[in-house]
Structure formats: C-alpha cells, structure tokens
C-alpha positions in Angstrom: -29.4 271.5 21.8 -32.8 272.9 20.7 -34.4 271.6 23.9 -31.7 273.3 25.9 -32.2 276.6 24.1 -36.0 276.3 24.8 -35.3 275.8 28.5 -33.1 278.8 28.7 -35.6 280.8 26.7 -38.4 279.9 29.2 -36.3 281.6 31.9 -36.3 284.8 29.9 -40.0 284.5 29.0 -41.0 284.4 32.6 -40.2 288.1 32.7 -43.5 288.7 30.9 -45.5 287.2 33.7 -46.0 290.4 35.7 -48.2 291.8 32.9 -50.4 288.8 33.0 -51.0 288.7 36.7 -54.2 290.2 38.1 -54.3 291.8 41.5 -55.4 289.3 44.1 -55.4 288.7 47.8 -51.9 288.4 49.2 -50.2 289.3 45.9 -50.0 292.6 44.1 -46.8 291.9 42.0 -45.4 289.0 40.1 -44.1 287.0 43.1 -41.3 285.0 41.4 -39.0 287.8 40.5 -36.1 286.2 42.5 -36.2 283.0 40.5 -36.1 279.4 41.5 -33.4 277.1 42.7 -32.6 273.6 43.8 -29.9 271.9 45.8 -28.5 269.0 47.8 -29.3 266.2 45.4 -29.5 262.6 46.9 -30.6 259.4 45.2 -34.3 259.9 45.8 -34.8 263.7 45.9 -33.4 267.2 46.3 -34.4 270.6 47.8 -36.5 273.0 45.8 -36.5 276.7 46.6 -38.2 280.0 45.8 -39.1 283.1 47.7 -42.1 285.2 46.9 -41.2 288.8 46.5 -42.7 292.2 45.6 -45.7 293.8 47.4 -47.1 291.0 49.6 -49.6 291.1 52.4 -48.1 289.9 55.7 -50.0 286.6 55.6 -49.1 283.0 54.9 -49.5 282.2 51.2 -50.0 278.7 49.9 -47.6 277.8 47.1 -48.1 274.7 44.9 -45.0 272.9 43.7 -44.7 270.3 40.9 -41.9 268.0 39.8 -42.0 266.4 36.3 -39.9 264.1 34.1 -40.2 266.5 31.1 -39.5 270.1 30.5 -43.1 270.8 29.3 -44.3 269.6 32.8 -46.8 267.2 31.3 -45.7 264.1 33.3 -45.9 265.4 36.9 -44.5 262.8 39.3 -44.6 264.7 42.6 -46.6 267.7 43.8 -47.8 269.4 47.0 -48.6 272.6 48.8 -46.0 274.5 50.8 -46.7 277.5 53.1 -44.8 280.7 52.4 -44.9 282.5 55.8 -44.0 286.2 56.3 -41.8 285.1 59.3 -39.4 283.5 56.8 -39.7 286.2 54.1 -42.2 284.1 52.2 -39.4 281.6 51.3 -40.2 278.1 50.3 -38.1 275.0 50.9 -39.5 271.7 49.6 -37.9 268.3 49.7 -39.6 265.8 47.3 -38.9 262.2 48.1 -39.3 258.9 46.3 -37.8 259.9 42.9 -35.6 257.9 40.7 -31.9 258.1 41.2 -29.5 259.5 38.7 -31.9 261.4 36.4 -33.0 264.9 35.5 -36.3 266.5 36.5 -38.0 269.8 36.0 -40.0 271.8 38.5 -42.1 274.9 39.0 -44.1 276.8 41.6 -47.5 278.5 41.5 -48.9 281.1 43.9 -52.5 282.1 43.3 -52.6 282.5 39.5 -48.8 283.4 39.1 -46.5 280.7 37.8 -42.7 280.6 38.3 -40.1 279.9 35.6 -39.5 276.2 35.1 -36.3 275.0 36.8 -34.1 271.9 36.0 -32.6 269.7 38.6 -31.5 266.1 39.1 -31.1 263.3 41.6 -27.7 261.8 42.6 -26.7 258.3 41.6 -27.7 255.4 44.0 -25.2 254.8 46.8 -24.0 251.6 45.2 -24.0 252.9 41.6 -20.7 253.4 39.7 -21.4 256.5 37.5 -19.0 257.1 34.6 -18.4 260.7 35.5 -19.4 263.8 37.5 -19.3 267.2 36.0 -19.5 270.2 38.2 -18.4 273.9 38.5 -17.3 275.7 41.7 -17.2 279.4 42.3 -17.0 282.1 45.0 -16.8 285.8 45.7 -19.4 287.7 43.7 -19.4 291.4 44.6 -22.4 292.9 42.9 -20.9 296.4 42.4 -17.6 295.2 40.9 -18.9 293.4 37.9 -21.6 291.5 36.1 -22.2 287.9 36.9 -21.6 286.8 33.3 -19.5 283.8 34.4 -22.8 282.0 35.1 -23.8 282.2 31.5 -20.7 280.0 30.7 -21.4 277.7 33.6 -24.9 277.1 32.2 -23.4 276.4 28.8 -21.1 273.8 30.4 -24.2 271.8 31.5 -22.8 270.7 34.9 -24.4 268.1 37.1 -24.2 270.6 40.0 -22.6 273.8 41.1 -20.7 274.2 44.4 -20.6 277.8 45.7 -17.8 278.3 48.3 -18.6 281.6 50.0 -19.2 285.3 49.7 -22.5 285.0 47.9 -23.2 288.6 49.0 -21.0 291.3 50.2 -22.0 293.4 53.2 -19.7 296.3 52.4 -19.0 298.5 49.4 -15.3 298.6 48.3 -13.2 298.5 45.2 -12.9 300.6 42.1 -14.8 301.3 38.9 -18.1 300.0 40.0 -20.5 298.9 37.2 -23.6 299.0 39.5 -24.4 299.9 43.1 -25.7 298.3 46.2 -29.0 299.7 47.5 -28.9 300.8 51.1 -25.9 300.9 53.5 -24.1 298.0 55.2 -26.6 295.4 56.5 -27.1 294.9 60.2 -30.7 293.9 60.6 -32.8 291.0 59.2 -34.5 293.4 56.8 -31.2 294.8 55.7 -29.8 291.3 54.8 -33.0 290.3 53.1 -32.8 293.4 50.9 -29.1 292.6 50.0 -29.9 289.0 49.0 -32.9 290.2 46.9 -30.6 292.6 45.1 -28.1 289.9 44.3 -30.9 287.4 43.4 -32.2 289.8 40.8 -29.3 289.2 38.6 -30.5 287.2 35.5 -27.3 285.2 35.0 -27.3 284.1 38.6 -31.0 283.1 38.3 -30.3 281.1 35.2 -27.5 279.2 36.9 -29.7 278.4 39.8 -32.4 277.2 37.5 -30.2 274.9 35.4 -28.9 272.4 38.0 -28.7 271.8 41.7 -26.3 273.7 43.9 -24.5 272.9 47.2 -23.3 275.9 49.2 -21.2 277.1 52.1 -20.5 280.6 53.4 -17.5 282.6 54.2 -17.2 286.0 56.0 -19.0 288.5 53.8 -22.4 286.8 54.3 -22.1 288.4 57.8 -19.1 290.7 58.3 -15.6 290.8 56.9 -13.2 288.5 58.7 -15.4 287.6 61.5 -14.4 284.6 63.7 -17.1 282.8 65.7 -18.6 285.4 68.0 -16.0 288.1 67.3 -16.6 290.9 64.8 -13.9 292.6 62.8 -14.5 296.0 64.3 -14.9 295.4 68.0 -18.7 295.2 68.1 -19.8 293.8 71.5 -20.4 290.1 71.5 -24.1 290.2 72.2 -24.7 292.8 69.5 -22.6 290.9 66.9 -24.4 287.6 67.6 -27.7 289.4 67.0 -26.3 290.5 63.7 -25.1 287.0 62.9 -28.5 285.6 63.7 -30.1 288.0 61.2 -27.5 287.2 58.5 -27.9 283.4 59.0 -31.6 283.6 58.9 -31.5 285.6 55.6 -29.0 283.1 54.2 -31.4 280.2 54.9 -34.3 282.2 53.4 -32.4 282.7 50.1 -30.7 279.3 49.6 -31.9 275.9 48.5 -31.0 274.4 51.9 -32.7 271.4 53.5 -35.0 271.9 56.5 -32.4 270.4 58.9 -30.2 273.5 58.3 -32.8 276.0 59.5 -31.0 278.4 61.9 -31.7 278.6 65.6 -30.8 282.3 66.4 -27.1 282.8 65.7 -26.5 279.0 65.3 -26.8 277.2 62.0 -25.2 273.9 61.1 -24.4 273.8 57.4 -21.5 271.3 57.3 -22.5 268.1 55.7 -21.5 265.4 53.2 -23.0 264.4 49.8 -22.3 261.3 47.8 -22.2 260.6 44.1 -22.4 256.9 44.0 -19.1 255.2 44.6 -17.4 257.7 42.4 -17.2 260.8 44.6 -18.1 262.3 47.9 -18.3 266.0 48.9 -17.6 267.3 52.4 -19.0 270.8 52.7 -17.2 272.6 55.6 -17.8 275.7 57.7 -14.7 277.5 58.7 -16.4 280.6 60.1 -18.9 279.8 62.7 -16.7 277.7 65.0 -13.2 278.9 64.5 -10.8 280.2 67.1 -10.2 284.0 66.9 -7.5 285.1 64.6 -4.0 285.2 66.2 -2.1 288.4 66.7 -4.6 291.0 65.5 -3.3 294.3 64.3 -2.5 296.9 66.9 -5.7 298.8 67.9 -8.0 296.1 66.5 -9.8 293.5 68.6 -10.2 291.0 65.7 -9.9 290.5 62.0 -7.1 289.3 59.8 -3.5 290.3 59.9 -0.3 289.3 58.1 2.4 288.4 60.6 5.9 287.1 60.7 5.5 283.6 62.0 8.5 283.9 64.4 6.9 286.9 66.0 3.4 285.4 66.6 3.6 282.8 69.3 -0.2 282.2 69.3 0.0 280.6 65.8 1.6 277.5 67.2 -1.0 276.9 69.9 -2.2 273.4 69.3 -5.7 274.1 70.8 -6.6 276.6 68.0 -9.1 275.3 65.5 -10.4 276.5 62.1 -13.4 274.2 62.1 -14.1 273.8 65.8 -13.3 270.5 67.5 -16.8 269.0 67.0 -16.7 269.6 63.2 -13.1 268.2 63.2 -14.4 265.0 64.8 -17.3 264.8 62.4 -15.0 265.1 59.4 -12.6 262.5 60.7 -15.5 260.1 61.2 -16.8 260.8 57.7 -13.4 260.1 56.3 -13.3 256.8 58.1 -16.6 255.7 56.5 -15.9 256.9 52.9 -15.6 254.3 50.2 -15.6 256.8 47.4 -12.9 256.8 44.8 -12.6 260.7 45.0 -13.1 262.7 48.1 -13.7 266.4 47.6 -13.4 268.9 50.5 -15.5 271.9 49.5 -14.5 274.8 51.8 -13.8 278.5 51.7 -10.2 279.4 51.6 -6.8 278.1 50.3 -5.3 275.3 52.4 -1.8 275.3 51.0 0.8 277.3 52.9 1.5 280.7 51.3 4.7 282.4 52.5 4.4 286.1 52.0 8.0 286.9 53.0 10.6 286.6 50.2 13.8 285.1 51.5 14.5 283.9 55.0 11.6 283.5 57.5 7.9 283.2 56.8 5.0 285.6 56.8 1.5 284.2 57.2 -2.1 285.6 56.7 -4.0 284.8 59.9 -7.5 284.6 58.5 -6.7 281.5 56.3 -5.4 278.0 57.1 -1.9 279.5 57.6 -3.4 281.1 60.7 -4.4 277.7 62.0 -1.5 275.4 61.2 -2.2 272.9 64.0 -5.8 272.4 62.7 -4.5 271.9 59.2 -2.0 269.3 60.5 -4.8 267.5 62.2 -6.9 267.4 59.0 -3.9 266.1 57.1 -3.3 263.4 59.7 -7.0 262.4 59.5 -6.7 261.9 55.7 -3.6 259.7 56.2 -5.0 257.8 59.2 -8.2 256.8 57.3 -6.4 256.3 54.0 -8.8 258.6 52.2 -8.7 257.9 48.5 -7.8 260.7 46.1 -8.5 263.8 48.3 -9.1 267.0 46.4 -9.4 270.3 48.3 -11.6 273.0 46.7 -11.3 276.6 47.9 -12.0 280.2 47.0 -11.8 283.5 48.9 -8.5 285.0 47.6 -9.8 286.1 44.1 -7.1 284.2 42.3 -6.7 280.8 40.7 -4.4 278.6 42.8 -3.3 275.1 42.0 -1.1 273.4 44.7 0.4 270.2 46.1 -0.7 269.8 49.7 2.3 268.7 51.6 2.7 266.9 54.9 5.5 269.4 55.6 5.4 272.5 53.4 8.8 273.6 54.6 10.4 270.5 53.2 10.2 270.3 49.4 10.8 266.5 49.5 7.9 265.9 51.8 5.2 263.7 50.2 2.2 265.2 48.6 -1.0 264.0 50.3 -3.7 265.9 48.5 -4.3 268.2 45.5 -5.8 271.7 45.8 -7.7 273.8 43.4 -8.8 277.3 44.3 -11.2 279.2 42.1 -10.8 282.9 41.4 -13.8 285.2 42.1 -16.9 285.7 40.0 -16.3 289.5 40.1 -14.4 290.5 43.2 -11.2 292.4 42.6 -7.8 291.0 43.4 -4.2 291.7 44.2 -2.0 292.6 41.3 -0.3 289.6 39.7 3.1 291.3 40.2 2.6 291.3 43.9 1.9 287.6 43.9 4.9 286.8 41.6 7.3 288.1 44.3 6.3 285.2 46.6 6.4 282.3 44.2 10.0 281.3 44.7 9.2 280.7 48.4 6.2 278.5 47.6 7.5 275.7 45.3 4.5 273.5 46.1 2.2 276.0 44.3 1.9 275.1 40.6 0.0 278.2 39.6 -1.2 281.4 41.2 -3.0 283.8 38.8 -5.0 286.8 39.9 -5.5 288.5 36.5 -8.9 287.0 35.7 -12.3 286.6 37.2 -14.2 283.3 36.5 -14.7 279.8 37.9 -13.4 276.2 37.8 -15.0 273.5 35.7 -14.2 269.9 36.9 -14.9 266.5 35.4 -14.3 263.4 37.6 -14.0 259.9 36.3 -12.7 256.7 37.7 -9.3 257.3 36.1 -8.7 261.0 36.7 -10.1 264.4 37.8 -9.7 267.3 35.4 -9.9 271.0 36.3 -10.3 273.7 33.7 -9.6 277.2 35.0 -12.2 279.3 33.2 -11.2 283.0 32.8 -13.5 285.8 31.9 -12.4 288.3 29.3 -14.0 291.0 31.4 -16.7 291.5 34.1 -17.4 295.1 33.2 -19.2 293.9 30.0 -22.4 291.8 30.5 -21.8 289.5 27.6 -18.0 289.0 27.9 -16.4 285.8 26.5 -14.7 283.1 28.7 -11.8 280.9 27.9 -9.7 278.2 29.6 -6.6 279.7 31.2 -5.1 276.3 32.1 -6.1 272.7 32.7 -4.8 270.3 35.4 -5.3 266.6 35.9 -5.0 264.4 39.0 -4.6 260.7 38.2 -6.3 258.1 40.3 -3.9 257.1 43.1 -1.3 259.8 42.3 -1.8 262.9 44.5 -0.7 266.2 43.0 -2.0 268.1 40.0 -0.2 268.1 36.7 -0.8 270.2 33.6 -3.3 268.5 31.4 
C-alpha cells in the first residue's frame, strides 16, 4: 500500500516541475502538463503516450522514453528516442516490444531537461496462458462542464488491470444545467479547436491519474466529432464535404491525444479503430466502432436532415430495411471472423450504446430511439446470429452513451419473453453527463421485462472481475459530481456464471 501511495504522490509532485525547468530551445514551459498514458497491452508490449504542451517552437522535438521493472526507474529494460513533430501536435506514440508477458512496468518521458511523471502499465498474459482473473473498469460520457471527474479517483483505488473507455471522451457542445466549470472557446470545428478541447479535458488531475495508473483501451461515440453524426452525415445538415473535413480534424485530434497504436493513425476522415485484444485464454475484447460506418438514422425528425429521433416502429418502414447497418458490412464480417477464431472463455464486446431493445411506448405498440441499436434491428439480429453460429462462449456486451446503469438479458427475440437469452449486457452510467429523470425511465419498465435494472440517478462507472467460473459487475455510483472529493459506493452487483447467459444479482 505504501508503494501505491508513493506512486500516486509522484503524479502530484510532477506539478512542481515547471519551477525547475530552465528556458531552452523548443521549450519555454513544462511540456508534460497533459500527463502520460498507456494502452493496448499485448503479451510483449503496449503503447506509451504523451503530448508536449505549453509554449513550444514549431519544430520537431526529440523525446526520450524509458520502461523499467521498478517504480524508481532503476532497472530500465527498454528505452529509445521518439520525435514529437508539430504536425501531430507534438504527440508521442511509442510501442516497446520484447517485454515479459503478464507483468507490471513503469515508464517516463524526457524532453530536453524536463521529465514527465512516472506512469504504470502492464503487459497482457501470453496467448496460451490461463490467468486466474482479469480486473477492469469501463466508463463513458465525461462532460467537463457538468461535473468533476472524481470517479477516476475511485477507479485508481480499485487497482484495475485496464480501463475500457466507451465513448464521449470530450463533448463538442455546451449543454446541461448547474455547470461546475466551463469549456474554453466555442464548439470545435477545426483541428486547432479540437486540440484545445482535448487539452482542456486532459488537464483534469483525476483523469491524468487514471491514465497513469494502468493501460486503457478506447473507442469513440458521437461527441468526439458532432452529436448524433452517422458516417458522413452531420446532425444539422452541414454539407458532406464540409462535415468530412470536420471529421478529419476531430479524428486527427483523437489520435493525437489517445494511447493508440501507430496502425490507427488516421488518413483524412478515415480511421480504423475497431480491433480485438486477448487476455490469455480467459477473455477477449472486441472494440467496435458504431459511428464511422453506420447507415444514416431512419426517419429523422421533420425539418432535419439527420440525427436521432424516437419513432413508433409501425410508422417507420425504414427501420426494417435489412440492408441497414450499425457497424458497416466490412466491420460486421471482421467481427464474425473474429468470433469464429476465438477460444476465450469470456468474450467481451466493448462498444458505445445499449444493445438491448428499449421500448419507450407504454402499452400496445413500440417506440424506438433511432440512434441506438433499436434503430438498426437487422444489424443487431445479424450480430446475434454470428454469436450463435460460432458458438461464442459467454458473450458479454459492454455499453455506455445513455447516462444510466442498465443490466439486461440479450434475447434472440425481445418481443417474446420466453425467447432464450444469448448474451448478457452491462451499460455504465456517465462519468459526469446528466441524464433523464428516473421517473421517466420507470414508466417504460413494464414493457421491457428483459431489463434487470435501469438507474439514471447516479454518475459513475462499472467495475468488473472475470474468472474462469464467473464474471462479476459492480455498479459504482458517485455521491455527487459537483464536489471534487465525493464518495463512491456500490449501487448493485450482478454475476454471470460460466455457461449460463444472463446476469443475476450477486
């Protein structure tokens, strides 16, 4: 415990570094004010990230990186020089190789005489290994203005093996009530706008500490670009060419600020982020992208060219079109192929939004929200059929987006309560983003018997522990996000047993 306190203390102590830094060519400020991060662990390595910030000359700056087996950085086992170029916002993405599987490492960066905080990361177990457990947290939806990111203090205290972030890392727009702090600048459209927005979010000390304590895997949702965008269509009717230029800027800034591997570097408005990641024979993650390739939303509101809508299913013929896709057909084929090859005991789909049907029309008929999986029922059916065809073991679907905790049985036919459950779903609430009133959600529960819990009262995250026998999910609820040091407690816990789809109270 004392070592852990010392590690967290080193993150705070790094704030003293600006006073120690002398003016020098290329750097006029302490350059590591945005912190450090790591991600995408595999058995022999991971990705290391930082971005030099502050007053920098527009030149390429060499950055030394080091990986050690000890927190004091005495036993350095990998080192090198990376070039932080102004064209990529002086960001650094390093991929050390040849490390030992299933162990913790520490790392740091140096630019000129300035030294970064020391971060902590780890490698994944070997492909053939059978680890006893995997501990991770997943989270989404962190609106800077609507609260402090205190949930990350509790994630750090949980000591997870990794964090999965499922979208809306930044928000492009200002909305909501009772703001505790403010965005700087207006809504982002240009590369410089998005860079500034990420830098603001990255300045949060609790978010920095969570990035520095373990590796992350990430996917995006809509607010990293524009609310409710779908492929090349903006929410507000922006012309396609103009929107794709905006998307290119947003994707580039996303890459510049995340611990992403080199293979994910964007090419204009195109950026492949869907991938898979193994944890020995115990678990496999499938990180999905349901924004970049999706069909446009069906039946948009009158006077709007795009964006989400809530429609009566019987009145929106387009919903039933079998050609419509949430992931795009190429990603669907990739996912089906990945399912076919998986030998993992647990298979975790890390994606953006709830997959369970959610009927928003009490009584007869059904009303669907078109921006989520309910807006793409044929694509959801194809995904379920792929799970069944390839006999995927213990599928768990992880989601976010709706700012509430949801726990559900995923049914082959949601309209038939006796239909078999084929997977289990856990949706995290938001880190800070505000939600519908619980009373509004309660009105729909009778029509959604496959949903075991829907609770929008709290902000927070989900903590999961996976073993050979079961997966356990703790729904972690913040007391408040308007107080920086608020407490966190477990709202409810659910368990999925090996070979028995469907969550039960644990």
